[in-house]
N, C-alpha and C positions, 0 to 999 in steps of 0.2 A: 466576432464572438458574441454569443447570446449571454447576456448578464442576468436573465431571470433565473433565480435559484431553482425553481421547480423544473424548468426546461433543462437546466444543467444536470440535475439529478436524473431526469428521465432519459437524457442522452447517455449518461455514464452507466446507469444500471441497466443491464441487458433485459431484465424482466421486472419492471417496477411493480407488477401485480404480485410478486413474491416477496415484497418488503414486509417484514414482520413489524418493525417499529423504527423510528428515527429518534435519536436522543444522545445523551452523554455516554461516553465509552464505558463508564462504570455502571450504567443502567439506572442511575438515580433519577434521571429525567427522561421520560419517553412520551412519544405521541405516535398514534397509528399513522400510516401513510395518508389516509383520507383526511385526518385532522391536521396533519402537517401541511398538506397541500392547501387546505382551506385557510388555515391561519397565516401561511407565509406565501400565498400566491403572488403577491406584489413585491416581494423582497428581491432586490438585485444584489449580485455578488460579482465583483470584479477583483480578482486576486491582486491586481496592481494598484488598487485603491484601498488604503488602510481603513477608510471610513465605511467600507462595506465588508470588512473582514468577518468571517464566521467564527463561531466558538471553536477553539482549538481541539476540543474533545468530541465534536459532533461526529457521529457514526450512523451508518445505515445498516441495521441488522436484518438479515435475510432469514427466511423460514428454514433453509438448509443448514443454518449455523454459521455460514460465512458472513462477512460484513464488508462494507466499503468505508474507507477513511480517507481523509485528504493527505496527500504527500506534502507535508509542510516544509521538508528540506528542499523541495523542487519548486514547482509552480502552483501548488495547491490543488492539483487535479485529483479526482477521486480514483482510488486504487482498490481493487477487489482483493480481499484477504481471506485466507482459509486457515482453519486450525491445523497446525502441523501434525502430520501423521507419518510414522516410519513406513517406508515401502518394504515389501516382502524381501526385496533383494538389496536392502540398504547396506552400505559399506562402513566399516570402522575407519577412523582417521587418525593420523599421527601428528598433525599440526593444527593449531588453533589460532595462531597470531602471525602477523607478517614478520615479526621479529624472529620466530623460531622456524619458519619455513625456508627451505633452501631455494624456493622460487623467487625470493627477493621481496620487495615491497612496492606496492602501488596502492592508490587509494581504494577503499571499500572492497577489499578482496573477499571472495566467497570461500567457504570451506573447500569446494571443488577446486578452485584455483590454487589454494594453498597446499592441497594434497595431490595435485595432478602429477603422477609419476612420469608421464611423457614430457611434461614441461620441465621437470627436474633434469632430465637428460639433455635438454637444450640449454641448460645453464641459467634457467630462470628468466630468460629474456621474453617475458610475456607479450609485451607490445610489439615486438618484432614479428610475432606469429599472427597478429591480428590484421 
């Protein structure tokens, strides 16, 4: 694994030339990509070494409005996020929690899994279908 922070970002971000700024999630602190690269070119980041941990709210804001943030619940890899938009053919839903869905309960259920009518006819045995 490459521990150089700039190399990690360049590998994670499909088009680094489309980075608008890098900084805090609330936008209070920002640097252009050029300034960030210059200032932090020698920084190493190893997710398994607490001594090299990055700021928890560090994000990479893209010109198209999307952003990259680290998945702190997993291994700290960069994840590309987009502002949620309703699709033209979006569906209403009846269940919002694992407790009220007849599909049963499993960790980190999505709305689709909780409201899947086909799954309901199978008795909620989600993992048996995977």
